[in-house]
VMD Tcl script that draws the C-alpha trace (Angstrom):
set ca {
  {0.08 0.13 0.02}
  {1.28 3.38 -1.02}
  {0.96 6.37 1.38}
  {1.87 9.95 1.03}
  {0.99 13.01 3.07}
  {-0.03 16.59 1.54}
  {-1.50 19.60 2.88}
  {-4.89 20.72 1.90}
  {-6.45 23.92 3.00}
  {-3.93 24.26 5.79}
  {-4.63 20.56 7.21}
  {-2.58 17.54 6.75}
  {-4.23 14.95 4.59}
  {-3.22 11.30 4.42}
  {-3.71 9.65 1.08}
  {-3.60 5.86 0.63}
  {-3.98 3.95 -2.69}
  {-7.36 2.14 -2.53}
  {-8.58 4.07 0.68}
  {-10.67 7.04 0.97}
  {-8.39 9.90 2.16}
  {-8.91 11.09 5.60}
  {-7.45 13.81 7.73}
  {-4.39 13.22 9.87}
  {-4.99 13.71 13.61}
  {-2.24 15.51 15.11}
  {-1.63 13.84 18.38}
  {0.54 15.04 21.29}
  {1.61 11.42 22.02}
  {5.25 10.74 22.53}
  {7.15 8.65 19.86}
  {7.14 5.48 22.20}
  {3.25 5.67 22.43}
  {2.88 6.15 18.71}
  {5.06 3.08 17.89}
  {3.56 0.81 20.71}
  {2.45 -2.40 19.21}
  {-1.28 -2.92 18.98}
  {-2.89 -6.13 20.05}
  {-4.79 -7.89 17.10}
  {-8.61 -7.92 17.41}
  {-10.86 -5.45 19.32}
  {-9.01 -4.74 22.55}
  {-11.63 -2.58 23.93}
  {-14.28 -5.35 23.75}
  {-13.36 -6.69 27.24}
  {-12.57 -3.25 28.76}
  {-15.52 -1.90 30.98}
  {-16.56 1.58 30.19}
  {-15.39 4.51 32.34}
  {-17.76 5.31 35.13}
  {-18.31 8.93 34.11}
  {-20.12 8.26 30.79}
  {-23.78 8.93 30.75}
  {-26.03 5.97 30.97}
  {-29.08 5.10 28.83}
  {-32.05 3.55 30.59}
  {-33.02 -0.12 29.55}
  {-36.21 1.21 27.83}
  {-34.59 3.70 25.74}
  {-31.87 1.15 24.59}
  {-34.48 -1.46 23.92}
  {-36.42 1.03 21.45}
  {-33.06 1.77 19.83}
  {-32.35 -1.79 19.47}
  {-35.86 -2.61 18.11}
  {-35.34 0.44 15.44}
  {-32.03 -0.89 14.49}
  {-33.49 -4.43 14.08}
  {-36.42 -3.06 11.87}
  {-33.94 -1.09 9.68}
  {-31.61 -4.29 9.34}
  {-34.85 -6.31 8.36}
  {-35.93 -3.72 5.89}
  {-32.52 -3.60 4.39}
  {-32.55 -7.63 4.26}
  {-35.84 -7.48 2.39}
  {-34.65 -5.02 -0.22}
  {-31.37 -6.92 -0.72}
  {-33.30 -10.28 -1.16}
  {-35.42 -8.53 -3.75}
  {-32.40 -7.05 -5.76}
  {-30.75 -10.61 -5.46}
  {-33.92 -12.11 -7.18}
  {-33.72 -9.36 -9.87}
  {-30.09 -9.91 -10.56}
  {-30.47 -13.86 -10.56}
  {-33.07 -13.25 -13.04}
  {-31.12 -10.99 -15.28}
  {-28.06 -13.50 -14.89}
  {-30.18 -16.49 -15.88}
  {-27.64 -19.06 -14.59}
  {-24.82 -17.51 -16.62}
  {-26.59 -17.82 -20.08}
  {-28.86 -14.68 -20.43}
  {-29.69 -13.96 -24.14}
  {-27.40 -11.65 -25.92}
  {-28.63 -8.16 -26.58}
  {-28.78 -7.02 -30.17}
  {-25.57 -4.92 -29.89}
  {-23.80 -7.91 -28.52}
  {-24.53 -10.33 -31.17}
  {-21.30 -9.86 -33.09}
  {-19.27 -8.98 -30.16}
  {-18.64 -12.05 -28.04}
  {-16.27 -9.99 -25.66}
  {-19.00 -7.50 -24.80}
  {-21.39 -10.30 -24.08}
  {-18.79 -11.91 -21.78}
  {-18.09 -8.53 -19.90}
  {-21.98 -8.19 -19.35}
  {-22.12 -11.73 -17.95}
  {-19.19 -11.11 -15.76}
  {-20.88 -7.85 -14.45}
  {-24.13 -9.77 -13.83}
  {-22.22 -12.42 -12.03}
  {-20.60 -9.84 -9.81}
  {-23.83 -8.21 -9.11}
  {-25.33 -11.48 -7.78}
  {-22.32 -12.32 -5.58}
  {-22.51 -8.69 -4.04}
  {-26.08 -9.18 -3.09}
  {-25.42 -12.55 -1.74}
  {-22.50 -11.07 0.42}
  {-24.62 -8.26 1.50}
  {-27.57 -10.60 2.57}
  {-25.03 -12.88 4.59}
  {-23.71 -9.59 6.34}
  {-27.25 -8.51 7.15}
  {-28.14 -11.88 8.63}
  {-25.11 -11.85 10.77}
  {-25.99 -8.38 12.05}
  {-29.42 -9.49 12.82}
  {-28.17 -12.62 14.66}
  {-25.81 -10.45 16.62}
  {-28.63 -7.90 17.51}
  {-30.98 -10.84 18.72}
  {-29.03 -11.09 22.13}
  {-31.11 -9.58 24.91}
  {-29.87 -6.53 26.55}
  {-29.72 -6.95 30.41}
  {-27.96 -3.85 31.62}
  {-28.02 -0.25 30.81}
  {-25.41 0.76 28.03}
  {-23.21 3.89 27.91}
  {-24.38 6.49 25.41}
  {-22.70 6.30 22.03}
}
mol new
graphics top color blue
foreach p $ca { graphics top sphere $p radius 0.5 }
foreach p [lrange $ca 0 end-1] q [lrange $ca 1 end] { graphics top cylinder $p $q radius 0.2 }
display resetview
């Protein structure tokens, strides 16, 4: 991965190939803190939140969780519809050639590849939404900190 730093409107901007550019955060950390090795995975998952964070009561959090679950279910239904449309267009890899593709087999092959990618994208989206819905099904037993 290639990185470079540049200035934009008086602020540092970090540019990485294949990554959306973001602003560099100027920190006051010492060089030793900056180069400290990070543990793999989510190191904050087992760390309890600080006591001074505002708390959300259980009813409010439950309402937020229900709303999030409804949004995920709506997105899942939309993705399933889009997958059905994409599969119909793909027609098991053998859709009829369009008139402009009859003499150009390369153009036909490119369209089939795009259709196959579309089907795969919708399948991956559905898998991710189902994982999110399964993760959101766990019951909330205690008040959570505000986010």
